[in-house]
C-alpha angles and dihedrals in degrees: 000000000000118000097209138016091253090061091061111092117246120241116273097247136121089213093061109102105154128100094227121067105243090220089067093052092046091050089051089051092050089052090050091050091050090055090048090053089052091050092049091049091052092049092047090050089051092052090047093050095045099042112019103036097037117107126185091267097044101035098106095047095045092044089057092049091044092050090050091052093048092048091046091052091052091050091050090050093052094044093047091054091050090050092049092050093046091050092049090052092048091050091052091050092046092239125146119255124259122233112269121240094195098092091050091046092049092050094046095048093046089053089048092050091047089051092051090049091049093049091048091048093050097039097045097024121137 
């Protein structure tokens, strides 16, 4: 595995004139789009929980959980864009990539949302 973008061989093409291998940029874009899909799924789940699953008895609890999911999806979308942009700039400068905090953040916030849901279920349970 290459340690920096400059270690990755450039495509064998006479038409290639850039300093950065386009495969690196495309892989970075695919990763960004995967994070965006994750963010959209979280926001859709939040809307479903808050609007579709909520009944008159559970509406406050489910609205809180739904709002947390929607907010979390929005945060993931913003952070993934910032990560994509930072990586593109580092590729252009031939710098190595920094370790991503997004997977840890995603895991931590999912545990937090699960904890909130558990507390609401136990506290306001039937």
